[in-house]
C-alpha positions in Angstrom: -36.2 -16.7 -72.3 -39.4 -18.0 -71.7 -40.6 -18.5 -75.0 -37.4 -20.5 -76.2 -37.9 -23.4 -74.1 -39.9 -26.4 -74.1 -43.4 -25.2 -72.2 -44.0 -28.9 -71.3 -41.8 -29.5 -68.9 -42.2 -26.2 -66.8 -43.3 -27.4 -63.0 -43.9 -23.9 -61.9 -44.3 -20.0 -63.0 -44.0 -17.3 -60.6 -44.0 -13.3 -61.3 -40.7 -13.4 -61.5 -39.3 -16.6 -62.3 -40.2 -20.2 -63.3 -38.9 -23.9 -62.5 -38.4 -26.2 -65.5 -36.9 -30.0 -66.1 -33.7 -29.7 -67.4 -33.8 -31.6 -70.7 -30.5 -32.1 -70.9 -29.9 -33.5 -66.9 -27.2 -34.4 -65.3 -29.5 -36.9 -63.2 -33.0 -37.9 -63.7 -34.9 -34.7 -61.9 -32.3 -32.1 -62.8 -34.4 -28.7 -62.3 -33.4 -25.0 -63.3 -34.4 -22.0 -61.3 -34.8 -19.3 -63.8 -35.6 -15.5 -63.5 -38.5 -14.1 -66.1 -35.4 -11.1 -66.3 -32.9 -11.7 -69.0 -29.9 -11.0 -66.6 -26.2 -12.2 -66.9 -25.4 -11.8 -63.0 -27.3 -12.0 -59.7 -26.5 -8.5 -58.8 -28.5 -7.5 -62.1 -31.7 -8.5 -60.0 -33.8 -6.9 -57.5 -33.2 -8.1 -53.8 -36.8 -9.4 -54.0 -36.4 -11.4 -56.9 -33.1 -12.9 -55.4 -35.0 -13.6 -52.6 -37.8 -15.2 -54.5 -35.3 -17.7 -56.6 -33.4 -18.8 -53.1 -36.7 -19.9 -52.3 -37.4 -21.5 -55.2 -34.4 -23.4 -54.8 -34.8 -24.2 -51.5 -38.7 -25.3 -52.2 -37.2 -27.3 -55.0 -35.0 -29.2 -52.8 -37.6 -30.3 -50.5 -39.6 -31.6 -53.3 -36.8 -33.8 -54.5 -36.1 -34.9 -51.3 -39.7 -36.0 -50.8 -41.0 -37.1 -54.2 -38.1 -38.8 -55.7 -36.3 -39.8 -52.3 -32.8 -38.3 -53.2 -29.9 -38.9 -51.0 -28.5 -35.9 -51.6 -28.9 -32.1 -53.8 -26.1 -30.2 -55.6 -27.5 -26.9 -56.0 -25.5 -23.9 -57.6 -25.2 -21.5 -60.1 -22.6 -21.0 -63.0 -21.8 -17.6 -63.7 -20.0 -17.0 -67.1 -19.2 -19.3 -69.8 -15.8 -20.2 -68.3 -17.8 -21.4 -65.4 -19.5 -24.1 -67.5 -22.5 -22.0 -67.5 -24.8 -23.6 -70.4 -26.4 -20.5 -70.8 -24.2 -17.5 -69.7 -26.4 -15.0 -71.0 -29.1 -15.9 -68.7 -28.7 -16.4 -65.0 -30.1 -19.5 -63.7 -30.0 -21.9 -60.6 -29.1 -25.6 -60.9 -30.6 -28.2 -58.5 -29.8 -31.7 -59.1 -31.1 -34.9 -57.4 -27.8 -37.2 -56.4 -28.3 -40.8 -55.4 -25.7 -43.0 -53.4 -23.3 -44.7 -56.2 -24.8 -42.4 -59.1 -21.3 -41.9 -60.9 -19.4 -45.0 -61.9 -16.4 -45.5 -64.0 -17.7 -44.1 -67.2 -18.0 -40.8 -65.5 -14.6 -41.4 -64.0 -12.5 -42.8 -67.4 -14.6 -41.9 -70.2 -15.7 -38.4 -69.0 -19.2 -39.4 -70.3 -22.0 -40.0 -67.9 -25.0 -42.6 -69.2 -28.4 -41.0 -68.1 -31.6 -43.0 -68.9 -34.5 -40.8 -67.8 -37.8 -40.3 -68.9 -38.7 -36.6 -68.6 -42.3 -37.1 -68.8 -42.8 -39.7 -66.2 -40.5 -37.5 -63.7 -42.4 -34.6 -64.3 -45.7 -36.1 -63.8 -44.1 -37.3 -60.4 -43.4 -33.5 -59.4 -45.9 -31.9 -60.9 -48.5 -32.3 -58.2 -46.1 -30.9 -55.5 -45.2 -27.9 -57.4 -48.7 -26.8 -58.3 -49.3 -26.3 -54.6 -46.3 -25.0 -53.6 -47.0 -21.3 -52.5 -44.4 -18.5 -51.8 
């Protein structure tokens, strides 16, 4: 999996997982926490790797709060195509920053969202915090 993604936006690599900026974000700073092991379901991972993924999700939340000054966070996992999983054959967690008023009539009426983010700027803001991250 890691060979098929844009290496430019990887924020953190561990032995079992990595954190990357989502290149199709719901909001600016939308992160993906992805195990290196290619699996469909949580139960297909060892307890150790599941624990590491949750620790990475937690660290991502703390970093987004501190660096991007978010008002809230959506964090979760979509299992299977029917659940909205964008990559249903490879389990991954979403960590999505939220701000008061980040939805508007476009989302409500037009079923679309206007996102104007510069991934490179967000990456530069977040990368130093992820570099110092220890598990």
